[in-house]
VEXKOLFI-654618 format. One record per residue (C-alpha): x, y negated, z; residue in three letters. Coordinates in Angstrom, 1 decimal. Layout:
<rs>
[[X,Y,Z],"ala"] ...
</rs>
This chain:
<rs>
[[150.8,-145.5,66.7],"met"] [[154.6,-145.6,67.5],"pro"] [[155.2,-144.3,63.9],"ser"] [[153.5,-147.1,62.4],"asn"] [[155.5,-149.6,64.2],"val"] [[158.7,-147.8,63.3],"lys"] [[157.7,-147.5,59.4],"gln"] [[156.5,-151.2,59.4],"gly"] [[152.8,-150.2,59.1],"gly"] [[151.2,-152.6,61.3],"ile"] [[149.4,-155.4,59.8],"tyr"] [[147.1,-158.2,60.9],"ser"] [[143.4,-158.1,60.1],"leu"] [[143.1,-159.4,56.6],"pro"] [[140.9,-162.8,56.5],"arg"] [[140.7,-162.9,52.3],"ser"] [[140.5,-160.5,49.6],"tyr"] [[144.2,-161.7,48.7],"glu"] [[145.4,-160.5,52.2],"glu"] [[143.5,-157.3,51.9],"arg"] [[145.0,-156.7,48.4],"asn"] [[148.4,-157.3,49.8],"ala"] [[148.1,-154.8,52.7],"val"] [[146.6,-152.3,50.2],"ala"] [[149.5,-153.0,47.8],"asp"] [[152.2,-152.4,50.5],"ser"] [[150.6,-149.2,51.6],"cys"] [[150.4,-147.9,47.8],"val"] [[154.3,-148.8,47.8],"thr"] [[155.3,-147.5,50.8],"lys"] [[153.5,-144.3,50.7],"leu"] [[154.3,-143.9,47.1],"asn"] [[150.6,-143.4,46.1],"ile"] [[150.4,-142.6,42.4],"arg"] [[146.5,-142.6,41.9],"ile"] [[144.3,-145.7,41.6],"pro"] [[143.7,-147.3,44.8],"ala"] [[140.7,-149.9,45.4],"leu"] [[140.0,-152.2,48.1],"ile"] [[136.6,-152.2,49.9],"asp"] [[134.6,-155.5,50.6],"asn"] [[134.5,-157.0,54.1],"phe"] [[131.4,-155.2,54.9],"ala"] [[133.1,-152.0,54.4],"asn"] [[130.2,-150.6,52.2],"thr"] [[132.3,-148.0,50.3],"thr"] [[133.7,-146.6,53.6],"glu"] [[130.3,-146.2,54.9],"ala"] [[129.0,-144.6,52.0],"ala"] [[131.6,-142.3,51.5],"tyr"] [[131.8,-141.2,55.2],"thr"] [[135.5,-142.5,55.7],"gly"] [[135.8,-141.1,59.2],"trp"] [[136.0,-138.1,59.6],"pro"] [[138.1,-137.2,56.5],"asp"] [[136.4,-136.0,53.3],"gly"] [[137.3,-135.0,50.0],"ile"] [[135.1,-136.2,47.0],"tyr"] [[135.2,-135.7,43.3],"val"] [[133.8,-138.7,41.2],"ile"] [[132.6,-138.0,37.7],"asp"] [[133.2,-140.2,34.5],"arg"] [[130.1,-141.9,35.3],"asp"] [[131.2,-143.1,38.7],"trp"] [[128.9,-140.5,40.7],"arg"] [[129.9,-138.1,43.4],"val"] [[130.3,-134.8,41.7],"ala"] [[131.3,-133.0,44.9],"phe"] [[131.7,-133.9,48.6],"lys"] [[133.2,-131.6,51.3],"thr"] [[131.8,-131.3,54.7],"thr"] [[133.6,-133.7,57.0],"pro"] [[137.0,-132.8,58.0],"gly"] [[139.7,-132.0,58.5],"pro"] [[139.1,-129.0,60.6],"phe"] [[135.6,-128.1,58.6],"arg"] [[136.7,-128.7,55.0],"phe"] [[135.1,-126.3,52.6],"glu"] [[136.2,-127.3,49.2],"pro"] [[135.4,-124.2,47.4],"ser"] [[133.1,-126.3,45.0],"gly"] [[135.8,-128.7,44.2],"arg"] [[137.4,-126.7,41.4],"glu"] [[134.0,-126.0,39.6],"arg"] [[133.3,-129.7,39.9],"ala"] [[136.6,-130.7,38.5],"leu"] [[136.1,-128.4,35.6],"arg"] [[132.6,-130.1,34.8],"arg"] 
</rs>
């Protein structure tokens, strides 16, 4: 995307966890992300398990289980149960 080039958001495919972590750190810094960010393994098992595309909203409970998951988005989000899951 042209905006990625303009904003310096183009990276080579990481070949090590150190490189993958550096890309993630750069994204967190540039996007001013203030929530914990984790990197996936090279098989991208977390991405596959949590349906990274299309977009989804998840609530993960204190035991690291999925407490709430929306339908795939961005156009079909139905986050009505999100608040209830957060209160639990």
